[in-house]
N, C-alpha and C positions, 0 to 999 in steps of 0.2 A: 068754793066756800067763801064766806065773808071774812074780812080782816078781823083777826081775833081782838077782843077787847081786853085791855090789860087787867081790869078788875075781875075778869072771868077766867084768867089763866092761873094755873098753880105756880107755886114758887119754883118748882123744878122746870116747868115749861119756860118760865121767864129766864131762869139761869141758862137753860139750854140755848137760848137765842144768842148768848155771848160766846158760844163754842163754835169754832170752825174745826170740824172733825178732821183728824188726820187720816187720810184715805188709806194709808198703809195699815191702819188698825183693822180695816175691814176683813183682811185675811185672817185675823185672829179670832173672829167671831164665828163659832160653830153654830150658834142660833141667832143670826142677825135680827130676825123678827122680834125676838124677846128684847134684845138690846135697844132697838129703836122705839119699841113701845115704852120703855122705861127711861130712855135718854133722847129727848126731842132736840135734835141738833139745830143750830141756826144756819150752818153752812157746811160745806165739805170741800176739802182741799185736795185736788187731784195732783199727784206728782208722777213718778215713773214706775208705778206698780205693774207687775205682769198680769196676764189674764187670770192666773191662778188666784188672784185676789178675789175674783168673783165666783169662786167655785161653788160655794154653798147656795148663793142666790141663783146662779145659772142651773144648778142641779134641780132646784125647786121648780124652775121654769122649763124643765125638760131638755136642757142642753148640758148634760154632765161632761161632755167631751170638749166643752169650751170652743165650739166651732163658730166661725164668723168673725166679724170685726170687733176689736176691743172697745171702740167708741160706742158701738151698739150695746155692748154689755154695760157700759157706763149709764146709758139711758135706761136700761133695765134696772140698774141699781137705784137711780133717782126715783123711778116710779114705784119700785119695791119699798124703799125706805119711807117715801111719803105715804104709801098705803097704810103703813103701820104707825105713823106718827100723827099726833093731833094738830101739829103745825108744820106745814111743808117747809123744806129748807131751800137755801139759795145755792145752787150749784156754781162753784167758783174754780178758777184756774189762774195760775201764774204763767202768763204767756205773752211774749212781747214780739214775736217774729213769725207768726203763723203757728199752728198746732204742731209741735215737734214730733218726729217719728219715735222719739224715746217715750212719749206719752201715748199717742195714738197714731197708728200707721195710716198712710193714704191721704195725707193732707198736703196741699201745696205750700211752699215756704215763701214768705215775704223777705225782703231785705231787712237788715237790722235797723233799729231806731237810729243808729249812727249814720247809716246810708240814707235814711229819710232826712235826717238833720242836715246832711251835706247838700240837699237840694234847696233848702230854705224856701220851700214851696208849701203854703198853707192848703191849697187845693189838693195837692198830693197827700198831705197829712190827713185830711178828711177822708179821701178815698182809701188810703191805707187802712185807717181804723174801721171804716165801713166794711171793707172787704174782709178784714180779720173778724170783725164783729158778726158778719153774716155767717162765717164758718163756725164761729163759736156757738152762735144761736142754734143753728140746725144740729149741732152736736150735743145740745142739751144744756149749755152753760148760760148763765144769766148774770155773771159777775166776773170781771177780769181785773187783776191787780196791775194795771197799766193806766197811764203812762208813767215813766220815770222822770221826775223833775230834778234829780241830782245833776249838778254840773260835775264833769269829770274831776276826780281828785288826782292824787299822784299817779294812780293807774286809771286807764280808760276802760270803762265798762260799755261794751257796744250796745247795751240796752238803753244807753243815754243818747239823747239827740245831739247835744253839743255842749260847749262851755260858754256859749254866747247867750246871755240872758234875753236879749231882744228876740233872737231867733227862737229860743225855747218857748217864750211866752206865746208866740204865734203858732208854733207847731203843736204844743201841748193842748192849747185850747181847741184847735181844729180837730185834734185827735179825739178829745172828749166828745165833741159834737158828733163826729162820725160813728163812734162806738155806741153812743146812746141812741142814735137814729137806727142802729141795727137791733135795738132792744136789749142791750147788754150794759149793766152798770159798770162804772169806771172806778178805779182806785189809784189815785196818784201816790207816789212813794219816792224815796224813803225819807220822811220828815226827820230832821230839818234839811237834809241834803248832805253833800260831801264836802269836807274840808279840802281846799285846793292843795294842801301839802300833806294830807294824811295818806299813809299807805297801808295801815293795818286794816284787818278784815274782821268785822263783827262776828263772823262765823267762828272765829278762832280766839279772839281776844276783844277787850274793850277798846274800840276806836273812839275818836273824839271829833267834834266840830269845835275848833279852838279860835275861830275868828270872832271879831266883835259883833254885837247885835246889830250895830249900824251897818257894818259890811254885809251881814246876812240879809238885812232888810232890803238893801239895794240890789242884791243878786238873787239868791235862791228864794229868799222871802218873797220877792216880787213874783216869782214863778208859781209858788204855792198859792199866793193870793190871786193870781190870774186864773188858776185852776178852780179855786173856790168861786170866784165871780162867774166862771163859765158853767157852774153847776155840777162840779165833780161830786160823785156820790159818796166817796169814802176817801180817807187819808190813812195810809199805812205809815206808822211811826217806826223809824229805825232804832237800833239798839246803841246808837252813838251817845256820848255825853255832849251837853251843850252848856258849858260853864257860864257863858255870858247871860244865860237865862236862869239856870239852876246850878248853884255851887254846893248843894247839899251833899254832905259826906256820910256814908254809912260804913263803919269799920274801916275808915281810911280810904274809901273808894267813892268816886263821884257816881251819882245815880245816872243810869242810861235814860234817855228820853222816854222810853216805854214804861218807866217807873216813876216819872216825874210829874207831880201835880201841877207844878209851875209851867211845864211845857204843854201837857195835854189839856188841862182844864183852863188855866189862866191864859195861855198863849193861843192855842189852836181854837178852842171853843169860845174863849173870852175875847181876846183882842182881835183875832182874825174873824170871829163871828161864824165859825163853821158849825152848821147844824146837822151834818150828815153823820155817818158812822166812822169812828176812829178805831182802827185795829192795829195789832202789833205786827211786826215782821215775825218770821218763824221763831217759835219759842224754844227750839232745840239749839239755838245759837249760844255760844259760850258767853257772849257779852250780857245776855239776858239772865243767865243762871249764875253769874259770878257774885251777886250781891246778897240775895236771900236764899234760904234753903227751899227745897221742893215744897209744894203746897202753899207756903207763905207767899211765894213770888207771884202766884196767880191772884191771890187776895189783894196784895199791894198794887198790882197792875190795875185791877178793876177799881180800886179805891182812888187811884190817881186820875181816873177819867176814861181809861180805855174801855171801849164798848164790846169789842170782840177779840178773842185770843186765838191766834193762828197756830193750830196743829199741836196741841198737847199730846204727848205720847201716852199719857195715862188714860185708860178707858173709864176711870171713875172721876173724871174732872167735875161733872155735875155734882157728885156726892161731896167732893172737896169743898166746892163753893157753898153748897147747901149747909154743910156743917158750920162754915164760917158765918153765914147769915144768921142761922139759928143761935149761934153762940154770941152774937152781937159784935163780931169782929169786922163785919161788912154790912152796911145798911141795905135794907131792901129797896129803899128809894133809889140808891145808886144802880141797883139791878133794874129797877123800873125804867130809869132814864135810858140805860143802854138798850133795854128791850124796845122801848118806844122808837128809838132811832132805827133799829134793825127792822122792825115791822113796817116802818114808813118806807124804807128802801125796797123791801119785798113787795109792798103794795104798788109802788111806782112801776115795777117791772112785771106785774101780773102774776106773781107767785101764787096768790090766793084764788085767782080766777082762771088760770090757764088749764088746770086739770092735767091729765096724763100727757107727757111729752111724747110726740110721735117721732119715730125714726125717719131720717131723711131718705128720699128716693134717690136713685142713681142720677136722675135728671137734675134734682136740686143740688147734689154734690158737684156735678159737672158745671152747672151754672156758677156756683161759688168759686170753684177751682179756676175756671176760665177768667173770672174777674180778677182773682189774685194774680194770675199771670199777666194780665193786661196792666194792672197797677205796677207790678214789679218791673215790667219792661219800661214804663215811663220813668220810674225812679232811677233805673240804671242809666237812662239817657242823661240824667242831670246830677246823679249822686255818686260819681266815681272821681276821685281827686288825683290829678297829676301833681305829685309832691315834688318831684325833681325831674328835670329834662335838660340837663346841663349841656348835652351835646346835640340836642335837637333830633335824636334818633326817632322820636315819635312825631308825626305819623311815619310808620315804616313803609318801605317801598316793596310791594308784593312781587315785583319783578326781580328784586335782589334777595328776598327772603324765601328760599326754597327748602331749607332744612332747619327745623326748630327742635330744640331740646327743652323739655319742661322738667325741672327738678322740684320735688315737693319735700319740704321739711316742716313738720307740724304735728299737732296733737289730736287731729280729728280725721278719722277714716272717712266721715261724711264729706269733709272738704276735699280730700284726695280723690274720692269717688266722683264728686261733682266736677272737678277739673277734668278728669278723664272722660266723663260722659258728655260734657258741654264745651270745654275749651278746645279739645282736639278736633272735633268736627268743624268748629268755626275756623280754625287755622287751615284745615284741609279745604274748606270752602274757598279760601283765598289762594289755593294752589300750593300750600306748603305740606311737606311730610313732617310728622312729629314723632319723636321718641320721648317717652315718659318714664321717669324713675322716681322712686321714693327713697330719700336719703342721698348722701353724697360721701364719696371716699376719695382719698388722695389720687388714686390712679385715674379718676374721672377727669382730672386736669389734663391728661394726655389726649383726651378726645375733643377738647374744646375747639380745636381748629377745624373739626369736621362739620361744624354747624355755622349757620348764618346768624342765628339768634338763640340766645340762652335766656330762658325765663326761670328765675328762682322764685317759686311760689311758696308762701309761708302761712302758717296759722297758729296763733295762740289766742284762746278765747277766755271768757270769764270763767275762772276756776279751772282752766286748762292750760298749764297745770295749776293746782290749788296753791295759793300763796302769792301769786303775782305773775305778770306777763313776761316770763323769762324762759329761755331754753336752758336745759341742763343736760349733763351727761353727754351721750353720743350726739344729740342734736346740737349742743353747744360747740362740740368739736367740728361738726359739719359747717357751722356758721363761720368758723375760723378758716375753713378751706375754700369756701366759694368766693368767686370774684377775685381770686389771686391771678387768674389769667382771663383774657378776653373781656375785660371790664367794658370796653368800648361797644361791645355788641351784647351786653347783658342788661336785663331789666329785672328789678326786684318788685315783687308784688306781695302785699299783705291782704289776705282775705279776712283777717281778724284784727287784733290789737294794733292801733296806730303807733304804739310805742316801739314796734319792731324797727321802724325807720331810724329812730334816735339811738336805739340800743345796738343795732347790728348793721345798718346799711348806709351810714353817713358817707362812706367811701363810694357808694353807688352813684353813677352819673344819671341813672334813670330809675325812678321809683314811683309806684302807684298804690294808693290806699283804696281798696275796694269795699271794705267794711263787712262784706257778706259773701257767702258762697252759694246762694241760691241760683237756680238755672239762669235767670235773666241777667244777674250781675256777672256771672262767669262768662256768659256769651258777650255781655256788654264790654268787658275789659278787652277782649280780643277785637271786637268791632272798633273800639276806641283806638287801639294800636294802629289799625289801618285807616283811621280817620273817618270812619262811618258815623261815629258819634263824637261829640266834643267833651273831653274831660273838663271838669271844673277845676279852678285853682283855689277854691275855698277849702280851708282846713277847719272842720268843726271843733277840733280839739288842738291845743297847743302842741306843736311838733316837739318842742323842748319841754318835757314835763318837769324839769328842775327849775328853769327860769320862767316858765309859763309864757313863752313866746315861740315864734316859728323859726328862730335862728338856731339851727342845730350845730353850727360851727363856732358859736360864741363860747 
């Protein structure tokens, strides 16, 4: 079909372009064909829904038992919805490290953005994004909300590349190029970025960016500007406040950026000259819903200049906005402006000319998977950090290391499974036998003498646990027990948060930040222990999150 003309679209069709449909709502639709005929959505946000989400659509297609791959069912959904809508939508995903198993099974994992940032390599950043983009494209996606331009705040989010502005500008712009060359639109986030001393989370409360505008302009402002100059397609605005730009108060509370005209229209679209799509972060977050009542918050969001709203739980979102326009509470010209921007992005990525999306062949999937593994291996060679090696135990001598014990303490079964699947064979390849255990108890101290090397592997990730990168309960007790014996032959490893070193391992003589637990990284850390690859000494984030430096003993 041709790109729709604004003057030929109905008001509801134009409003629909501002809606990023909450994919979880699909399971609520007993007659999805009727819903999509009456609600022409602009995009769709895939999260972690089960196959059951597709039950009505798959039943219509002759697959009532939901057999086959879930990502194939997603392509079925895209084609099904577009068949019933007058304007096709933009399939989108929030994905920063390969397509995760929690969303669609059977996809190879890349290292985290932090592992990429540790390499400081623009070529690898391009290849990383191209590999991820190819996987997204054959899976039906045309828009991804990456890269993340936030510098790490008080907590490190492994979806961030580093706290180094120069490094970030290079990595982020190369990422945008690689993703776009794969035919997938990019979405840099979360404007304006993270405050270096903020530890609150917008999912649960109103967080802030409290630094001066001048400081922001020299740091994260430079990164967002670099992304705009690189041609990024969209900017996701976070729900933080930015008092240096907008000190407007509503009922005693500062406006979050997603509701600020001064941030969205005057700064992003005005001063920075961004002509693409501006969207919100997820609107189910507490910080977004703390200022205005339901329904009014969407109207105020669009009025301030936001073009697309991410994931309303209300199935009648288009009705809500239509009432506001007809009542004069929101101008149709504002809807028109948002619609123009969305249509332009869709046109750029062939949404109107592509037609039905084809499911990938096994050969296509293998080609993409092989490329992801190749890129991941090269990143592992350059992106694992030796944080401490105070006794020079690394590289280890395989003639002296015959018996190894790996202890895992963490919040991810995926991580523990990966260690068992990939680290143990790598140690065995070097002639060592390995005992693996999850957790640690006091009597384990009595067996320390039986081993030549003890590896304490750990994981805390973003929202694992929710609220911050800390152990609690039994895991916290375990951290108090480890390394009370055999410290000289013990190595600490974090496959997740870099804050683990500062919070729990400053007494360790040897510590390594791996940032990821994908196959190549897990194998790479063992190869690095034996000197087969060289660890970097570059820390992409401050090891001391309080003083923002690498001196953990100060």
